[in-house]
C-alpha positions as CSV (number, residue, x, y, z in Angstrom):
1,N,17.9,-16.1,18.0
2,G,19.7,-17.1,14.7
3,F,16.5,-18.9,13.8
4,Q,17.5,-21.7,16.2
5,T,15.2,-20.7,19.2
6,W,12.2,-18.6,19.5
7,T,10.9,-16.5,22.4
8,D,7.5,-17.0,23.8
9,P,4.7,-14.9,22.2
10,V,4.4,-11.3,23.7
11,A,1.3,-9.2,23.5
12,L,2.2,-5.9,21.9
13,T,-1.3,-4.3,22.2
14,S,-4.2,-4.8,24.6
15,Y,-6.9,-4.4,21.9
16,A,-7.8,-5.9,18.5
17,I,-5.9,-4.7,15.5
18,D,-6.0,-5.4,11.8
19,A,-3.5,-5.7,8.8
20,P,-0.2,-5.6,10.7
21,L,2.9,-5.1,8.5
22,I,6.5,-5.2,9.5
23,E,9.7,-3.5,8.3
24,L,13.2,-3.0,9.7
25,N,14.9,0.2,10.9
26,N,18.6,-0.4,11.6
27,N,17.8,-4.1,11.9
28,Q,15.1,-3.3,14.5
29,P,11.5,-4.2,13.7
30,I,8.8,-1.6,13.3
31,I,5.1,-2.7,12.9
32,V,2.3,-0.6,11.4
33,F,-1.3,-1.6,11.9
34,L,-4.9,-0.5,11.9
35,S,-7.2,0.0,14.8
36,D,-9.4,3.1,15.1
37,Q,-6.7,4.8,13.0
38,Y,-3.2,4.0,11.9
39,Y,-0.5,3.2,14.6
40,F,3.0,1.9,14.7
41,I,5.2,0.3,17.3
42,S,8.9,-0.1,17.1
43,K,11.5,-2.1,19.0
44,N,14.6,-0.6,20.5
45,Q,17.0,-3.4,21.6
46,S,14.8,-5.5,24.0
47,S,11.8,-3.3,24.5
48,W,8.8,-2.2,22.4
49,T,7.4,1.3,22.3
50,A,3.8,2.1,23.1
51,P,1.6,2.4,20.0
52,V,2.1,5.7,18.3
53,P,-0.9,7.2,16.4
54,L,-0.2,8.4,12.9
55,G,-2.0,11.8,12.8
56,P,-5.4,12.8,13.9
57,R,-8.5,10.8,13.1
58,G,-9.7,12.1,9.7
59,E,-9.2,11.4,6.1
60,Q,-5.4,11.7,6.6
61,A,-5.2,8.7,8.9
62,Y,-8.7,7.2,8.9
63,S,-8.6,3.4,8.9
64,N,-12.2,2.6,8.1
65,D,-12.7,1.6,4.5
66,S,-9.0,1.3,4.0
67,Y,-7.7,-1.8,2.3
68,K,-4.5,-3.5,1.1
69,L,-1.8,-1.8,3.1
70,R,1.7,-1.8,1.8
71,F,4.7,-0.7,3.9
72,F,8.3,0.3,3.0
73,S,11.3,1.6,4.9
74,R,13.0,4.6,3.2
75,G,16.0,4.5,5.6
76,N,17.0,7.1,8.2
77,G,13.8,6.4,10.2
78,S,11.4,7.3,7.5
79,F,8.6,5.1,6.2
80,D,6.0,5.0,3.4
81,L,2.6,3.5,4.0
82,F,0.3,2.9,1.0
83,Y,-3.4,2.0,1.1
84,R,-6.6,2.0,-0.9
85,H,-9.2,4.2,0.6
86,G,-12.8,5.3,-0.2
87,T,-15.3,7.6,1.5
88,P,-19.1,8.0,1.5
89,Q,-18.6,11.3,-0.2
90,D,-17.0,9.8,-3.3
91,G,-19.3,6.8,-3.3
92,Y,-16.4,4.5,-2.3
93,K,-14.8,4.8,-5.7
94,F,-11.4,4.4,-3.9
95,D,-7.9,5.9,-4.5
96,V,-4.4,4.8,-3.5
97,Y,-2.8,7.1,-0.9
98,N,0.7,7.5,0.5
99,L,1.3,8.3,4.1
100,R,4.9,9.0,4.9
101,F,6.0,9.2,8.6
102,N,9.0,9.1,10.8
103,L,9.8,7.4,14.1
104,S,8.6,10.5,16.0
105,G,5.1,9.9,14.6
106,Q,5.3,13.0,12.5
107,I,3.5,13.0,9.1
108,E,6.1,14.0,6.5
109,L,3.8,13.5,3.5
110,F,0.2,12.7,2.8
111,K,-0.6,12.4,-0.9
112,K,-3.1,10.8,-3.3
113,V,-1.1,8.6,-5.7
114,T,-3.7,7.7,-8.3
115,N,-5.4,10.1,-10.7
116,R,-8.9,9.0,-11.8
117,E,-12.0,10.7,-13.1
118,F,-14.9,11.0,-10.6
119,H,-17.0,8.3,-12.2
120,Q,-14.0,5.8,-12.2
121,K,-13.0,3.5,-9.5
122,I,-9.7,1.8,-8.4
123,N,-10.6,-1.9,-7.9
124,D,-7.3,-3.3,-6.9
125,Y,-3.6,-2.3,-6.8
126,E,-0.1,-3.4,-6.0
127,I,3.1,-1.5,-5.6
128,A,6.9,-2.3,-5.8
129,R,9.9,-0.2,-4.8
130,A,12.8,0.0,-7.2
131,D,16.5,0.2,-6.1
132,D,16.5,4.0,-6.8
133,G,13.6,4.5,-4.3
134,E,10.9,5.1,-6.9
135,Y,7.7,3.1,-6.8
136,H,6.0,1.3,-9.6
137,L,2.2,1.1,-9.2
138,S,-0.1,-1.3,-11.0
139,Y,-3.8,-0.9,-10.5
140,I,-7.2,-1.9,-12.1
141,L,-9.2,1.0,-13.2
142,R,-12.9,0.5,-13.5
143,D,-14.8,2.8,-15.9
144,Q,-18.4,1.8,-15.9
145,D,-18.3,-1.9,-16.8
146,R,-14.8,-1.8,-18.4
147,F,-11.7,-2.9,-16.4
148,T,-8.3,-1.7,-17.5
149,M,-4.8,-2.6,-16.1
150,M,-2.8,0.5,-15.5
151,H,0.8,1.2,-14.6
152,A,2.3,4.4,-13.2
153,L,5.6,5.7,-11.7
154,Y,5.5,7.4,-8.3
155,D,8.5,9.2,-6.9
156,G,7.0,10.6,-3.7
157,V,6.4,14.0,-5.3
158,G,4.1,13.1,-8.3
159,T,2.7,10.3,-10.3
160,Y,4.0,10.0,-13.9
161,F,3.7,7.9,-17.0
162,E,0.2,6.5,-16.2
163,Q,-0.6,4.2,-19.1
164,R,-2.8,1.3,-20.0
165,V,-0.9,-2.1,-20.2
166,S,-3.9,-4.4,-21.0
167,Q,-5.6,-4.6,-24.4
168,L,-8.6,-2.4,-24.5
169,L,-11.2,-5.1,-25.1
170,L,-9.6,-7.8,-23.0
171,D,-12.0,-9.3,-20.4
172,L,-10.1,-8.3,-17.3
173,I,-10.8,-10.0,-13.9
174,D,-11.1,-7.1,-11.5
175,N,-9.5,-8.3,-8.3
176,F,-6.0,-9.2,-9.0
177,S,-3.0,-7.0,-9.7
178,L,0.8,-7.6,-9.2
179,V,3.9,-5.7,-10.2
180,S,7.6,-6.5,-9.8
181,V,10.8,-4.6,-10.5
182,G,14.2,-6.0,-11.1
183,R,17.2,-6.1,-13.5
184,G,16.0,-2.9,-15.1
185,K,12.6,-4.3,-16.0
186,V,9.0,-3.7,-14.7
187,N,6.6,-6.7,-14.9
188,V,2.9,-6.2,-14.5
189,Y,0.7,-9.3,-14.0
190,F,-3.1,-9.5,-14.1
191,K,-5.9,-12.0,-14.7
192,A,-8.2,-12.0,-17.7
193,R,-10.6,-14.3,-19.4
194,Y,-9.0,-15.5,-22.7
195,Q,-10.2,-18.3,-25.0
196,G,-12.8,-19.3,-22.4
197,A,-10.6,-19.7,-19.4
198,D,-9.1,-17.5,-16.7
199,Q,-5.5,-16.8,-17.3
200,T,-2.7,-14.7,-15.8
């Protein structure tokens, strides 16, 4: 209440969850989380909804082997969930997916964001939303024993301008990626071994 007082903790689910993320819809919180699949709960004034499943269990909304969720409000009750997901069929090579849904629990869009060759793997990623609603994606692409820092633009329809942003022979550390957007600039950060030391 104005950051002066806090309510007592309230249990919103009766079972274990993982990776909760929160966004606002008309200044009311909405939380997306993992359990046996993806769910969300939203608050309307003083009460919370029951957990709403996001689609049937299957590749579209399967939470096992999904990592690093990112959650954005698009306005008008529409939301974008991003995550890195692999399957036994592809040898857990991993790709980044976008699951778009609304407050009715309807899936508006399910799309693979990254484009990789079969033998390649997405080791890590990060995503940032620009003021125009487009997303800037940075990710570490593994090709055999070579790691490359990549950047791409994603507009909810397609992925464009995928390009390498790290030097080809740079000794990249494969588990850190960060991107920021602001003042008309896109900044991509990564870790690499340079002159005998780990540097960002």
